[in-house]
SEDOKE-54690 format. One record per residue (C-alpha): residue in one letter; residue number from 0; x, y, z. Coordinates in Angstrom, 1 decimal, padded with zeros to 4 digits, always signed. Example, Ala and Ser with C-alpha at 12.3 -4.5 7.8 and 13.67 -1.06 7.14 Angstrom:
BEGIN
R,lumtor,kese,X,Y,Z
R,A,0,+012.3,-004.5,+007.8 $
R,S,1,+013.7,-001.1,+007.1 $
END
This chain:
BEGIN
R,lumtor,kese,X,Y,Z
R,X,0,-003.9,+062.3,-034.9 $
R,X,1,-005.7,+061.9,-038.6 $
R,X,2,-008.4,+063.8,-038.6 $
R,X,3,-011.9,+061.9,-039.0 $
R,X,4,-014.4,+062.2,-041.9 $
R,X,5,-017.8,+063.0,-041.2 $
R,X,6,-018.4,+059.8,-043.5 $
R,X,7,-016.9,+057.5,-040.6 $
R,X,8,-018.9,+057.1,-037.6 $
R,X,9,-016.8,+057.8,-034.0 $
R,X,10,-014.5,+054.9,-032.6 $
R,X,11,-016.9,+053.5,-030.2 $
R,X,12,-019.5,+053.4,-032.7 $
R,X,13,-018.1,+052.3,-035.6 $
R,X,14,-019.7,+048.1,-035.4 $
R,X,15,-021.8,+047.6,-032.6 $
R,X,16,-021.1,+043.7,-034.0 $
R,X,17,-017.3,+043.8,-033.0 $
R,X,18,-015.2,+045.6,-030.6 $
R,X,19,-013.8,+049.0,-030.9 $
R,X,20,-010.9,+049.2,-033.0 $
R,X,21,-009.1,+050.7,-029.2 $
R,X,22,-009.7,+047.5,-027.8 $
R,X,23,-008.5,+045.4,-031.0 $
R,X,24,-005.2,+047.5,-031.2 $
R,X,25,-003.1,+047.0,-028.6 $
R,X,26,+000.1,+048.9,-029.1 $
R,X,27,+000.6,+051.6,-032.0 $
R,X,28,-001.5,+054.6,-032.6 $
R,X,29,-000.3,+054.4,-035.8 $
R,X,30,-002.3,+051.8,-036.1 $
R,X,31,-005.5,+052.9,-034.8 $
R,X,32,-005.3,+056.3,-036.8 $
R,X,33,-004.7,+053.6,-039.5 $
R,X,34,-007.9,+052.4,-039.7 $
R,X,35,-009.7,+055.9,-039.1 $
R,X,36,-008.2,+057.0,-042.2 $
R,X,37,-008.9,+053.9,-044.6 $
R,X,38,-012.1,+052.5,-043.9 $
R,X,39,-013.0,+049.4,-046.2 $
R,X,40,-014.5,+050.0,-049.7 $
R,X,41,-017.9,+049.3,-049.8 $
R,X,42,-019.3,+048.9,-053.0 $
R,X,43,-022.6,+050.4,-053.7 $
R,X,44,-025.6,+049.9,-056.3 $
R,X,45,-027.9,+053.0,-056.2 $
R,X,46,-032.1,+052.8,-057.4 $
R,X,47,-033.1,+055.8,-059.7 $
R,X,48,-031.1,+058.0,-062.0 $
R,X,49,-032.9,+061.1,-062.7 $
R,X,50,-031.6,+064.6,-060.9 $
R,X,51,-031.1,+063.7,-057.5 $
R,X,52,-029.8,+060.1,-058.6 $
R,X,53,-027.2,+061.8,-061.2 $
R,X,54,-025.7,+064.1,-058.7 $
R,X,55,-025.6,+061.3,-056.3 $
R,X,56,-023.9,+059.0,-059.2 $
R,X,57,-020.7,+061.8,-058.7 $
R,X,58,-020.7,+061.7,-055.4 $
R,X,59,-020.1,+058.0,-055.4 $
R,X,60,-017.6,+058.1,-058.2 $
R,X,61,-015.7,+060.9,-056.3 $
R,X,62,-015.1,+059.4,-052.8 $
R,X,63,-012.2,+056.4,-052.4 $
R,X,64,-014.0,+054.8,-050.0 $
R,X,65,-017.2,+054.1,-052.2 $
R,X,66,-017.3,+052.0,-055.0 $
R,X,67,-020.1,+052.6,-058.0 $
R,X,68,-020.9,+048.4,-059.3 $
R,X,69,-024.1,+049.6,-060.5 $
R,X,70,-027.2,+051.8,-061.2 $
R,X,71,-030.7,+050.8,-062.1 $
R,X,72,-033.2,+052.9,-064.1 $
R,X,73,-036.9,+052.1,-065.2 $
R,X,74,-035.7,+052.9,-069.3 $
R,X,75,-033.5,+050.8,-071.1 $
R,X,76,-032.1,+053.5,-073.1 $
R,X,77,-029.3,+053.5,-071.2 $
R,X,78,-028.6,+049.9,-070.8 $
R,X,79,-025.1,+048.9,-070.6 $
R,X,80,-023.7,+052.1,-070.4 $
R,X,81,-021.2,+053.3,-067.9 $
R,X,82,-022.1,+055.8,-065.4 $
R,X,83,-018.5,+057.9,-065.7 $
R,X,84,-019.0,+057.7,-069.3 $
R,X,85,-022.4,+059.0,-069.1 $
R,X,86,-021.9,+061.6,-067.0 $
R,X,87,-018.6,+063.3,-068.2 $
R,X,88,-015.8,+061.3,-065.2 $
R,X,89,-012.7,+059.6,-065.3 $
R,X,90,-013.3,+056.8,-063.4 $
R,X,91,-012.0,+052.9,-063.0 $
R,X,92,-015.0,+052.6,-061.1 $
R,X,93,-017.8,+050.0,-063.4 $
R,X,94,-021.2,+052.1,-062.6 $
R,X,95,-022.8,+049.9,-065.3 $
R,X,96,-025.9,+050.8,-065.7 $
R,X,97,-029.2,+048.3,-066.1 $
R,X,98,-033.1,+049.0,-066.7 $
R,X,99,-035.2,+046.8,-064.5 $
R,X,100,-037.3,+045.3,-067.1 $
R,X,101,-034.4,+043.0,-068.6 $
R,X,102,-032.5,+041.8,-065.2 $
R,X,103,-033.9,+040.6,-062.2 $
R,X,104,-032.4,+041.5,-058.7 $
R,X,105,-031.3,+038.4,-058.0 $
R,X,106,-029.9,+038.1,-061.1 $
R,X,107,-028.0,+041.4,-060.9 $
R,X,108,-027.5,+041.0,-056.9 $
R,X,109,-025.5,+037.6,-057.6 $
R,X,110,-023.7,+038.9,-061.0 $
R,X,111,-022.3,+042.2,-059.5 $
R,X,112,-022.6,+041.9,-055.8 $
R,X,113,-023.0,+044.8,-052.9 $
R,X,114,-022.7,+045.5,-049.6 $
R,X,115,-025.1,+048.3,-049.7 $
R,X,116,-028.3,+049.4,-051.7 $
R,X,117,-028.7,+053.5,-052.3 $
R,X,118,-032.3,+054.2,-053.6 $
R,X,119,-034.0,+057.3,-054.7 $
R,X,120,-036.2,+055.8,-057.3 $
R,X,121,-039.5,+056.1,-056.4 $
R,X,122,-041.7,+054.5,-054.0 $
R,X,123,-041.7,+050.6,-056.0 $
R,X,124,-038.6,+050.5,-056.2 $
R,X,125,-038.7,+048.8,-053.1 $
R,X,126,-040.7,+045.7,-055.0 $
R,X,127,-037.7,+045.2,-057.2 $
R,X,128,-035.0,+045.1,-055.1 $
R,X,129,-036.2,+044.7,-051.2 $
R,X,130,-036.5,+040.7,-050.5 $
R,X,131,-033.3,+040.2,-053.2 $
R,X,132,-031.3,+042.5,-051.2 $
R,X,133,-032.7,+041.3,-047.9 $
R,X,134,-032.1,+037.5,-048.7 $
R,X,135,-028.2,+038.2,-049.0 $
R,X,136,-027.8,+040.2,-046.0 $
R,X,137,-027.5,+043.8,-048.1 $
R,X,138,-027.5,+046.9,-046.7 $
R,X,139,-030.8,+049.0,-048.0 $
R,X,140,-030.8,+053.4,-047.2 $
R,X,141,-034.0,+054.5,-049.1 $
R,X,142,-034.0,+058.2,-049.3 $
R,X,143,-037.8,+058.1,-050.9 $
R,X,144,-040.0,+060.4,-048.9 $
R,X,145,-043.1,+059.4,-048.6 $
R,X,146,-044.4,+055.3,-048.2 $
R,X,147,-047.6,+053.8,-048.1 $
R,X,148,-047.8,+052.1,-044.3 $
R,X,149,-047.9,+049.3,-046.7 $
R,X,150,-045.0,+050.3,-047.6 $
R,X,151,-043.3,+051.0,-044.4 $
R,X,152,-044.4,+047.4,-043.6 $
R,X,153,-042.3,+046.0,-046.1 $
R,X,154,-039.2,+048.0,-044.7 $
R,X,155,-040.1,+046.5,-041.0 $
R,X,156,-040.2,+043.2,-042.2 $
R,X,157,-037.3,+043.4,-044.9 $
R,X,158,-035.4,+044.8,-041.7 $
R,X,159,-035.5,+041.3,-039.9 $
R,X,160,-033.5,+040.6,-042.7 $
R,X,161,-030.9,+043.3,-043.0 $
R,X,162,-030.2,+046.5,-042.1 $
R,X,163,-032.5,+049.4,-043.5 $
R,X,164,-032.0,+052.9,-043.2 $
R,X,165,-035.4,+055.0,-044.6 $
R,X,166,-035.6,+058.8,-044.4 $
R,X,167,-037.2,+061.0,-046.3 $
R,X,168,-035.4,+063.9,-045.9 $
R,X,169,-031.7,+062.4,-046.0 $
R,X,170,-029.8,+065.4,-045.5 $
R,X,171,-027.7,+065.7,-042.5 $
R,X,172,-029.2,+069.2,-041.8 $
R,X,173,-032.6,+068.1,-042.0 $
R,X,174,-031.7,+065.3,-039.2 $
R,X,175,-029.9,+067.3,-036.9 $
R,X,176,-032.5,+070.3,-036.8 $
R,X,177,-035.4,+067.5,-035.9 $
R,X,178,-033.1,+066.5,-032.8 $
R,X,179,-032.4,+070.2,-031.9 $
R,X,180,-036.5,+070.8,-032.5 $
R,X,181,-037.7,+068.0,-030.7 $
R,X,182,-034.6,+069.0,-027.4 $
R,X,183,-036.1,+072.7,-027.2 $
R,X,184,-039.5,+071.2,-027.5 $
R,X,185,-039.0,+069.2,-024.1 $
R,X,186,-037.6,+071.9,-022.6 $
R,X,187,-040.5,+074.6,-022.6 $
R,X,188,-043.3,+072.2,-023.8 $
R,X,189,-045.8,+075.0,-024.4 $
R,X,190,-044.1,+077.2,-026.5 $
R,X,191,-046.0,+077.5,-029.4 $
R,X,192,-044.4,+076.0,-032.9 $
R,X,193,-045.5,+076.6,-036.8 $
R,X,194,-043.8,+074.5,-039.4 $
R,X,195,-043.0,+075.9,-042.8 $
R,X,196,-041.8,+074.6,-046.0 $
R,X,197,-041.1,+075.7,-049.3 $
R,X,198,-040.7,+073.9,-052.7 $
R,X,199,-040.3,+074.2,-056.4 $
R,X,200,-043.8,+075.2,-058.4 $
R,X,201,-044.8,+071.7,-059.3 $
R,X,202,-044.3,+069.5,-056.3 $
R,X,203,-048.2,+068.8,-055.7 $
R,X,204,-047.9,+067.5,-052.1 $
R,X,205,-046.9,+068.6,-049.3 $
R,X,206,-043.3,+067.4,-048.2 $
R,X,207,-042.5,+064.3,-046.4 $
R,X,208,-039.9,+066.1,-044.3 $
R,X,209,-042.1,+068.3,-043.0 $
R,X,210,-045.1,+065.8,-042.0 $
R,X,211,-042.1,+064.2,-040.1 $
R,X,212,-040.8,+067.2,-038.4 $
R,X,213,-044.6,+068.3,-037.5 $
R,X,214,-045.1,+064.1,-036.1 $
R,X,215,-041.6,+064.0,-034.3 $
R,X,216,-043.3,+067.1,-032.6 $
R,X,217,-046.5,+065.5,-031.9 $
R,X,218,-048.3,+068.1,-034.5 $
R,X,219,-051.3,+067.4,-036.4 $
R,X,220,-050.3,+067.1,-040.4 $
R,X,221,-052.6,+070.0,-041.8 $
R,X,222,-050.5,+072.2,-038.9 $
R,X,223,-047.5,+072.2,-041.6 $
R,X,224,-047.5,+075.5,-043.6 $
R,X,225,-047.0,+075.3,-047.2 $
R,X,226,-045.2,+077.4,-050.0 $
R,X,227,-044.7,+076.7,-054.2 $
R,X,228,-042.7,+078.6,-055.6 $
R,X,229,-040.2,+079.1,-058.6 $
R,X,230,-037.4,+076.6,-058.5 $
R,X,231,-036.6,+076.0,-055.0 $
R,X,232,-034.7,+072.5,-054.1 $
R,X,233,-036.3,+072.3,-050.5 $
R,X,234,-036.9,+074.5,-047.5 $
R,X,235,-038.0,+073.7,-044.1 $
R,X,236,-038.6,+075.8,-041.2 $
R,X,237,-039.9,+075.2,-037.4 $
R,X,238,-040.2,+078.6,-035.5 $
R,X,239,-040.8,+078.6,-031.6 $
R,X,240,-042.0,+081.3,-030.5 $
R,X,241,-041.9,+082.3,-026.9 $
R,X,242,-043.1,+085.3,-024.6 $
R,X,243,-040.3,+087.9,-025.3 $
R,X,244,-038.1,+085.8,-028.1 $
R,X,245,-038.6,+083.5,-031.2 $
R,X,246,-036.0,+080.5,-032.3 $
R,X,247,-036.1,+079.7,-036.1 $
R,X,248,-034.4,+076.3,-037.2 $
R,X,249,-034.7,+076.5,-040.9 $
R,X,250,-032.6,+074.3,-043.2 $
R,X,251,-032.4,+075.2,-047.0 $
R,X,252,-031.3,+072.5,-049.8 $
R,X,253,-028.9,+074.6,-051.8 $
R,X,254,-028.1,+071.8,-054.3 $
R,X,255,-029.0,+068.2,-054.5 $
R,X,256,-026.0,+066.7,-053.5 $
R,X,257,-027.5,+067.3,-049.7 $
R,X,258,-029.1,+064.4,-050.4 $
R,X,259,-026.0,+062.3,-052.0 $
R,X,260,-023.8,+063.3,-049.1 $
R,X,261,-026.3,+062.2,-046.4 $
R,X,262,-026.8,+058.8,-047.8 $
R,X,263,-023.0,+058.0,-048.3 $
R,X,264,-022.9,+059.3,-044.6 $
R,X,265,-026.0,+056.8,-043.8 $
R,X,266,-024.2,+053.9,-045.6 $
R,X,267,-021.4,+054.2,-044.2 $
R,X,268,-022.8,+054.2,-040.8 $
R,X,269,-025.5,+051.7,-041.1 $
R,X,270,-023.7,+048.7,-043.2 $
R,X,271,-021.7,+047.3,-040.0 $
R,X,272,-025.1,+047.2,-037.1 $
R,X,273,-027.1,+044.6,-036.2 $
R,X,274,-030.5,+043.9,-038.3 $
R,X,275,-033.4,+046.9,-037.7 $
R,X,276,-035.0,+049.4,-039.1 $
R,X,277,-032.8,+052.4,-038.6 $
R,X,278,-033.6,+056.9,-039.2 $
R,X,279,-031.3,+058.9,-039.8 $
R,X,280,-030.8,+060.6,-036.1 $
R,X,281,-030.2,+057.0,-034.9 $
R,X,282,-026.9,+057.4,-036.8 $
R,X,283,-026.2,+061.8,-035.7 $
R,X,284,-027.4,+061.2,-031.6 $
R,X,285,-023.3,+060.0,-031.0 $
R,X,286,-021.8,+063.3,-032.4 $
R,X,287,-024.4,+065.1,-029.4 $
R,X,288,-021.6,+063.6,-027.3 $
R,X,289,-018.9,+066.0,-026.4 $
R,X,290,-015.1,+064.7,-024.5 $
R,X,291,-014.7,+062.0,-027.7 $
R,X,292,-015.1,+058.9,-026.7 $
R,X,293,-015.3,+058.9,-022.9 $
R,X,294,-017.8,+061.5,-023.4 $
R,X,295,-020.1,+058.6,-024.4 $
R,X,296,-019.2,+055.8,-022.2 $
R,X,297,-020.1,+059.0,-019.6 $
R,X,298,-023.3,+059.2,-021.4 $
R,X,299,-024.2,+055.3,-021.6 $
R,X,300,-023.5,+055.5,-018.0 $
R,X,301,-026.1,+058.5,-017.6 $
R,X,302,-029.0,+058.1,-019.0 $
R,X,303,-028.3,+058.4,-022.9 $
R,X,304,-026.8,+061.5,-024.9 $
R,X,305,-030.5,+063.1,-025.5 $
R,X,306,-030.9,+063.6,-021.5 $
R,X,307,-027.6,+065.5,-021.6 $
R,X,308,-027.7,+067.4,-024.3 $
R,X,309,-031.6,+068.6,-022.7 $
R,X,310,-030.0,+069.5,-019.5 $
R,X,311,-027.5,+071.7,-020.7 $
R,X,312,-029.7,+073.6,-023.1 $
R,X,313,-032.3,+074.0,-020.5 $
R,X,314,-029.3,+075.8,-018.6 $
R,X,315,-029.3,+077.8,-021.2 $
R,X,316,-032.7,+078.5,-021.5 $
R,X,317,-032.6,+079.3,-018.0 $
R,X,318,-029.9,+081.8,-018.5 $
R,X,319,-031.5,+083.5,-021.4 $
R,X,320,-034.7,+083.8,-019.7 $
END
């Protein structure tokens, strides 16, 4: 049986608008395996070409299931340059760099259509492409760390016409940690919890990821402990203090490629869903089910993956005590 890539959703969750591949293919198992191993090519537009944006671009160029059509940045110094050429990467993908000031999003998307836009620019980037993307039904994956309340309402409005995923920290590890922390808190609601975040010395604001963790655990924003030192890319830790034991959930970003891997995972999973506003945890929950597709169907009958996972962890906690 072909090995399933982490960038591909489980069969039962590949597309919630069409029958699953198992329902479509009645005969050969080989046909199903071919459908799993060869996902359709996704045309991607990338907003932002800073340090993280360039790392994301390299990953997109290296992934045969995605095609980097273009990059938009504020400056016009690299206008019409090729991303593969600029990064020194061998690729036949277009990856043309455009300046936001020299071409409108409407013209860009009409001339160079894409299936999904991945945004690593800034909060204001949404004003450039949001309406044009939603009008064309183009999926949006935004990894901007913080949005104002007004911008969050804008995301909700855009999500009426297309698929929008926003994650302040789009790494797979952080979002797994969020789900695990919520589950442990449900198992032991009275446990002491502390959140610590560490970043490079120049980062002025509290990490949006840490604030997201705090709110998910019903803690105030000022409960986050902040450390600034050197060139730390990003460390987040949730500490659970029990009377006789301590549990630490810790995530450290070793490279900015972690954000690119998460964004590509999100793009592959959200592009064929119904219109709406999604979080990364919405995409990860199916992976908490075991026993393959039969396990997923069983969970749907029993009331969801979270309930089963919580039940199992309660049993583990009883054994530990």
